[in-house]
TORLUMBA-261939 format. One record per residue: y negated, x negated, z negated of N, C-alpha, C in turn; residue in three letters; residue number from 1. Coordinates in steps of 0.1 Angstrom, whole numbers. Layout:
N
<node <Y; X; Z>; <Y; X; Z>; <Y; X; Z>; "Ala"; NUM>
...
This chain:
138
<node <-99; -38; -231>; <-92; -26; -223>; <-92; -27; -210>; "Met"; 1>
<node <-103; -34; -202>; <-100; -36; -190>; <-87; -42; -184>; "Leu"; 2>
<node <-85; -55; -188>; <-75; -63; -189>; <-60; -53; -187>; "Ile"; 3>
<node <-59; -46; -199>; <-49; -40; -203>; <-47; -30; -194>; "Leu"; 4>
<node <-56; -21; -187>; <-54; -13; -178>; <-52; -17; -164>; "Asp"; 5>
<node <-59; -29; -162>; <-54; -38; -149>; <-42; -39; -147>; "Ala"; 6>
<node <-34; -46; -159>; <-20; -51; -158>; <-11; -37; -158>; "Leu"; 7>
<node <-15; -26; -163>; <-5; -15; -161>; <-7; -10; -146>; "Ile"; 8>
<node <-18; -10; -141>; <-21; -7; -124>; <-13; -16; -116>; "Asn"; 9>
<node <-12; -29; -121>; <-8; -40; -111>; <8; -42; -111>; "Phe"; 10>
<node <12; -39; -124>; <28; -37; -129>; <34; -26; -118>; "Ile"; 11>
<node <29; -14; -120>; <34; 0; -112>; <30; 1; -99>; "Leu"; 12>
<node <17; -8; -95>; <12; -10; -79>; <25; -19; -76>; "Gly"; 13>
<node <27; -32; -79>; <35; -40; -74>; <50; -32; -72>; "Phe"; 14>
<node <54; -26; -86>; <69; -20; -83>; <68; -9; -72>; "Leu"; 15>
<node <56; -1; -69>; <58; 9; -57>; <56; 3; -45>; "Leu"; 16>
<node <49; -10; -44>; <50; -14; -31>; <65; -22; -27>; "Leu"; 17>
<node <71; -31; -38>; <81; -36; -36>; <94; -27; -34>; "Ala"; 18>
<node <95; -18; -47>; <109; -13; -48>; <104; 5; -50>; "Phe"; 19>
<node <98; 14; -43>; <94; 26; -40>; <107; 35; -44>; "Pro"; 20>
<node <115; 35; -40>; <127; 42; -40>; <134; 41; -53>; "Leu"; 21>
<node <138; 28; -57>; <143; 29; -68>; <134; 27; -79>; "Asp"; 22>
<node <120; 28; -80>; <113; 32; -93>; <113; 45; -93>; "Val"; 23>
<node <114; 56; -84>; <112; 69; -83>; <126; 74; -87>; "Phe"; 24>
<node <135; 65; -84>; <149; 74; -89>; <151; 67; -101>; "Gln"; 25>
<node <147; 56; -107>; <148; 54; -120>; <142; 64; -131>; "Leu"; 26>
<node <132; 65; -126>; <122; 72; -132>; <124; 89; -132>; "Leu"; 27>
<node <132; 93; -123>; <138; 107; -121>; <128; 115; -115>; "Gly"; 28>
<node <122; 107; -108>; <108; 114; -98>; <113; 121; -85>; "Leu"; 29>
<node <108; 129; -77>; <113; 131; -66>; <113; 123; -55>; "Pro"; 30>
<node <120; 119; -48>; <122; 105; -38>; <117; 113; -25>; "Val"; 31>
<node <111; 105; -18>; <106; 105; -4>; <111; 96; 6>; "Glu"; 32>
<node <115; 100; 16>; <121; 87; 26>; <112; 92; 38>; "Val"; 33>
<node <109; 83; 47>; <104; 67; 40>; <91; 71; 30>; "Pro"; 34>
<node <92; 59; 21>; <84; 57; 8>; <68; 57; 10>; "Pro"; 35>
<node <61; 64; 22>; <50; 64; 26>; <39; 63; 16>; "Phe"; 36>
<node <39; 76; 7>; <28; 78; 1>; <31; 68; -13>; "Tyr"; 37>
<node <44; 66; -18>; <44; 57; -27>; <40; 43; -26>; "Ala"; 38>
<node <41; 39; -15>; <35; 25; -11>; <20; 27; -10>; "Asn"; 39>
<node <15; 40; -6>; <-1; 41; -7>; <-6; 41; -22>; "Ile"; 40>
<node <1; 48; -29>; <-2; 49; -45>; <-1; 34; -48>; "Leu"; 41>
<node <8; 28; -45>; <9; 10; -49>; <-2; 5; -47>; "Gly"; 42>
<node <-8; 3; -35>; <-18; -4; -28>; <-31; 1; -38>; "Gly"; 43>
<node <-30; 15; -39>; <-43; 21; -46>; <-45; 12; -61>; "Val"; 44>
<node <-33; 14; -65>; <-30; 6; -80>; <-32; -5; -83>; "Leu"; 45>
<node <-30; -14; -71>; <-30; -27; -73>; <-48; -30; -70>; "Val"; 46>
<node <-51; -23; -59>; <-67; -24; -60>; <-75; -20; -67>; "Gly"; 47>
<node <-72; -10; -76>; <-80; -4; -88>; <-79; -18; -99>; "Ile"; 48>
<node <-66; -23; -100>; <-63; -34; -110>; <-73; -47; -107>; "Gly"; 49>
<node <-76; -49; -91>; <-82; -60; -86>; <-95; -59; -91>; "Ile"; 50>
<node <-100; -45; -89>; <-115; -38; -97>; <-114; -43; -108>; "Ala"; 51>
<node <-106; -36; -117>; <-108; -40; -129>; <-111; -54; -136>; "Leu"; 52>
<node <-103; -65; -129>; <-102; -79; -133>; <-119; -82; -129>; "Leu"; 53>
<node <-122; -81; -118>; <-134; -82; -114>; <-147; -80; -120>; "Cys"; 54>
<node <-144; -67; -124>; <-156; -63; -139>; <-151; -71; -148>; "Glu"; 55>
<node <-143; -73; -156>; <-138; -80; -167>; <-142; -95; -164>; "His"; 56>
<node <-138; -102; -154>; <-142; -116; -152>; <-158; -120; -145>; "Phe"; 57>
<node <-165; -111; -143>; <-177; -112; -134>; <-188; -120; -145>; "Arg"; 58>
<node <-193; -128; -139>; <-206; -133; -141>; <-221; -124; -145>; "Gly"; 59>
<node <-228; -129; -149>; <-240; -120; -147>; <-243; -117; -139>; "Ser"; 60>
<node <-243; -128; -127>; <-245; -119; -110>; <-233; -120; -101>; "Arg"; 61>
<node <-220; -118; -110>; <-207; -116; -101>; <-207; -104; -96>; "Gly"; 62>
<node <-199; -103; -87>; <-197; -90; -77>; <-190; -80; -90>; "Met"; 63>
<node <-198; -70; -88>; <-196; -56; -98>; <-179; -50; -91>; "Val"; 64>
<node <-170; -50; -101>; <-160; -43; -99>; <-159; -28; -107>; "Gly"; 65>
<node <-148; -26; -113>; <-148; -10; -118>; <-150; -13; -132>; "Leu"; 66>
<node <-162; -9; -138>; <-162; -6; -148>; <-154; 5; -159>; "Gly"; 67>
<node <-159; 5; -173>; <-151; 12; -181>; <-153; 28; -177>; "Leu"; 68>
<node <-160; 30; -171>; <-168; 46; -170>; <-159; 49; -157>; "Gly"; 69>
<node <-156; 44; -147>; <-147; 44; -137>; <-131; 46; -137>; "Gly"; 70>
<node <-130; 33; -146>; <-116; 35; -152>; <-112; 44; -159>; "Ala"; 71>
<node <-120; 51; -169>; <-119; 63; -177>; <-118; 74; -167>; "Met"; 72>
<node <-124; 76; -160>; <-125; 88; -151>; <-110; 88; -140>; "Ile"; 73>
<node <-110; 76; -138>; <-96; 73; -125>; <-86; 82; -138>; "Ile"; 74>
<node <-82; 75; -147>; <-74; 76; -155>; <-71; 89; -163>; "Asn"; 75>
<node <-83; 100; -167>; <-85; 110; -170>; <-80; 121; -159>; "Leu"; 76>
<node <-84; 118; -143>; <-83; 127; -133>; <-67; 126; -130>; "Tyr"; 77>
<node <-62; 112; -130>; <-45; 113; -129>; <-41; 117; -136>; "Val"; 78>
<node <-44; 118; -149>; <-38; 128; -158>; <-39; 141; -157>; "Gly"; 79>
<node <-51; 146; -152>; <-52; 158; -152>; <-44; 163; -140>; "Leu"; 80>
<node <-41; 158; -128>; <-32; 164; -117>; <-18; 160; -122>; "Val"; 81>
<node <-13; 152; -131>; <-3; 153; -134>; <3; 164; -142>; "Leu"; 82>
<node <-8; 167; -153>; <-5; 180; -159>; <-4; 193; -151>; "Val"; 83>
<node <-16; 194; -144>; <-14; 203; -132>; <-2; 207; -125>; "Leu"; 84>
<node <7; 196; -122>; <17; 195; -113>; <30; 200; -123>; "Trp"; 85>
<node <31; 195; -135>; <37; 197; -146>; <39; 210; -150>; "Leu"; 86>
<node <27; 216; -154>; <27; 229; -159>; <29; 243; -147>; "Val"; 87>
<node <27; 236; -136>; <30; 246; -122>; <39; 252; -121>; "Ser"; 88>
<node <50; 244; -125>; <64; 249; -122>; <69; 245; -108>; "Gly"; 89>
<node <59; 239; -98>; <65; 235; -83>; <69; 221; -84>; "Lys"; 90>
<node <72; 213; -95>; <77; 200; -95>; <89; 202; -99>; "Leu"; 91>
<node <104; 197; -90>; <115; 199; -98>; <120; 185; -100>; "Thr"; 92>
<node <118; 183; -111>; <126; 166; -118>; <134; 170; -128>; "Val"; 93>
<node <143; 161; -127>; <149; 164; -143>; <144; 160; -154>; "Pro"; 94>
<node <152; 162; -161>; <143; 161; -177>; <139; 146; -178>; "Leu"; 95>
<node <143; 137; -178>; <140; 123; -177>; <127; 121; -169>; "Arg"; 96>
<node <124; 128; -158>; <114; 126; -152>; <101; 133; -156>; "Gly"; 97>
<node <106; 145; -161>; <97; 152; -171>; <89; 143; -182>; "Gln"; 98>
<node <100; 138; -187>; <95; 130; -201>; <90; 118; -197>; "Val"; 99>
<node <92; 113; -185>; <81; 100; -179>; <69; 103; -178>; "Ile"; 100>
<node <69; 116; -172>; <56; 122; -166>; <46; 124; -177>; "Leu"; 101>
<node <53; 134; -188>; <43; 134; -198>; <38; 125; -205>; "Trp"; 102>
<node <49; 114; -206>; <42; 100; -216>; <34; 94; -206>; "Gly"; 103>
<node <36; 93; -193>; <22; 88; -185>; <10; 97; -190>; "Leu"; 104>
<node <12; 108; -190>; <-1; 116; -192>; <-8; 112; -206>; "Val"; 105>
<node <1; 110; -214>; <-3; 107; -228>; <-10; 91; -230>; "Ile"; 106>
<node <0; 83; -220>; <-5; 70; -219>; <-20; 69; -213>; "Ile"; 107>
<node <-21; 75; -201>; <-36; 77; -193>; <-48; 83; -204>; "Leu"; 108>
<node <-44; 91; -212>; <-52; 98; -220>; <-57; 89; -233>; "Val"; 109>
<node <-46; 80; -236>; <-49; 72; -249>; <-58; 58; -244>; "Ala"; 110>
<node <-55; 55; -229>; <-62; 45; -223>; <-74; 47; -222>; "Ile"; 111>
<node <-79; 60; -219>; <-92; 69; -217>; <-98; 64; -229>; "Ser"; 112>
<node <-92; 70; -235>; <-100; 73; -250>; <-102; 58; -258>; "Gly"; 113>
<node <-96; 51; -256>; <-94; 36; -260>; <-110; 31; -250>; "Gly"; 114>
<node <-111; 33; -238>; <-121; 32; -230>; <-136; 34; -233>; "Glu"; 115>
<node <-133; 48; -237>; <-144; 57; -241>; <-149; 51; -257>; "Leu"; 116>
<node <-138; 48; -267>; <-142; 39; -279>; <-149; 27; -277>; "Trp"; 117>
<node <-143; 19; -265>; <-151; 4; -261>; <-163; 8; -260>; "Thr"; 118>
<node <-167; 18; -252>; <-178; 20; -245>; <-190; 23; -256>; "Tyr"; 119>
<node <-185; 34; -264>; <-192; 39; -276>; <-197; 24; -287>; "Gln"; 120>
<node <-186; 18; -289>; <-190; 6; -299>; <-197; -5; -291>; "Lys"; 121>
<node <-198; -7; -279>; <-207; -17; -274>; <-223; -11; -272>; "Lys"; 122>
<node <-223; 4; -268>; <-234; 13; -267>; <-243; 10; -283>; "Lys"; 123>
<node <-235; 13; -294>; <-241; 16; -306>; <-244; -1; -307>; "Asn"; 124>
<node <-232; -10; -310>; <-238; -22; -313>; <-250; -28; -305>; "Gly"; 125>
<node <-253; -23; -292>; <-265; -29; -286>; <-276; -20; -292>; "Ser"; 126>
<node <-277; -10; -294>; <-290; -4; -297>; <-293; -9; -311>; "Ser"; 127>
<node <-281; -12; -317>; <-286; -14; -332>; <-294; -32; -332>; "Ser"; 128>
<node <-288; -39; -322>; <-292; -52; -318>; <-309; -51; -316>; "Leu"; 129>
<node <-309; -41; -305>; <-321; -39; -300>; <-332; -36; -313>; "Asp"; 130>
<node <-326; -25; -320>; <-338; -22; -332>; <-338; -35; -343>; "Asp"; 131>
<node <-329; -43; -344>; <-331; -52; -353>; <-342; -64; -348>; "Thr"; 132>
<node <-339; -68; -334>; <-348; -75; -327>; <-365; -69; -330>; "Asp"; 133>
<node <-364; -57; -324>; <-379; -51; -325>; <-384; -52; -339>; "Lys"; 134>
<node <-378; -52; -351>; <-381; -51; -364>; <-386; -65; -367>; "Lys"; 135>
<node <-376; -74; -363>; <-383; -89; -367>; <-391; -95; -356>; "Ser"; 136>
<node <-395; -88; -345>; <-406; -93; -338>; <-419; -86; -341>; "Ser"; 137>
<node <-419; -75; -348>; <-429; -66; -349>; <-435; -67; -364>; "Gly"; 138>
């Protein structure tokens, strides 16, 4: 899950850094000139992607990146902010932009659900292993 999340962050981040106006126009989102905030968002997304990869590939003593909990919180928070903008009526975007943004909300919630499921699966798997170890040693 961390690699998939990192990949999505990298793709969107690099597109926002390299082609912010084109990306916003293509998606039907409000365009700002100069694209300062779009570039900042792109940088943040790339940074999050790097942190996710650090967490995924770290060894037992490696640098801690951004784990499942942090990724889940970021995705849910961004999804919440998008929902608030979409339902507030203050965001003037064409239908294509609204479809893209609602699709992004769905993707963010789905990724968060996958991250939560992965966490629960690991948590349940480790607790059952601990119980097995205790029974075999006792």
